[in-house]
Phi, psi and omega in degrees: 000325179297320180296319180295320179293316178297319179296317179298312179297319178298319179295319179295314180299317179300317179296319178296317178298319178297315180296325179282335183294325182296303179288338181296323180296316178294321178296318177298316180297318179296326182280323190250350188282164175274150177282132177225134178245124179243145170289146186216155175210151175299144179294317180235100185295345180270341179219065188281344181245134176228107186071237183242036175214158177256134175271123185254145175242147183234156172300326183281000178272348182253112180304333180296339180279355179258139176295134175054043180288125178281176174281146182236157176267155178304133180068012178290138178284134184226146176243117176274127178260121181242152183235137181287134179260171182299330181277002177094348177275163181245136182236155182290135176231347180189168181214144183212159177271346179236152179295118180291143177258154173057047175288149175299163184299335182267014179231150179218146175256130180247127183279131177217182177227139176290129181225093178062282183237004181209174178256131178250135184248359182083012179233029183273345182246123178249109183281138183226153176291149182303321184291341179258001186304308183290323179299313180292321178299314179295317181298314178296319180298322182274336189229042184303321182292342183259002183282137179221155171238147174258127178240161164244136180234121182275179184297338178270000179092001180286137182249146175230129180281126180261308186200161174251131178238133175231111188053241182262011180257139181240133176241123181245000000 
C-alpha cells in the first residue's frame, strides 16, 4: 500500500509542477527581461477580434523583413535580432538559428518558431476584457500606424507581452 500511495503522490506532484511550469517561464521573463517596444498591426484588419483577443502581427514575423533570411523548416527555432531605434521602437536587423552571444547593448534576440509562412513568438494574442473589445477594435482600426506593444525579453530570448499602446492610450 505504501508504494501505491507514493506513486500517486509523485504523479500528483509531477502534474502540479507541469501546470506551474508554463506560467512560471512568462513570470521569469517579466521579472528579468529587457524592455522592448515593437510596432504592431492586426494580422487581418477586417476581422481583428476573435473571441476576446486581438491577433497581432509584427515586422519581425515576416522573414522577408530580415536581411539575408534563409529558408526554415516547420517548427524550427529561430532568433530574431532587433535593434533599438532613436524613436524607442525596435526593428529587425538579423535572424539566426542559434541564440547570439555578446550582442551590443542596443540589440536583443527574440526566440520564435517557424510556422508555415511566418515566425511566431508566443506574443501574437492580446487578451482583452469583453467590455473593451469594441473600443480597442475601433482604436486599432483608426490608428494602426501608431500601435505598439511593450514586451519583456529575457536572456534566453523568451518574450512576454506586457501591454498594447495606441497613441497615448494603454491597454493592459
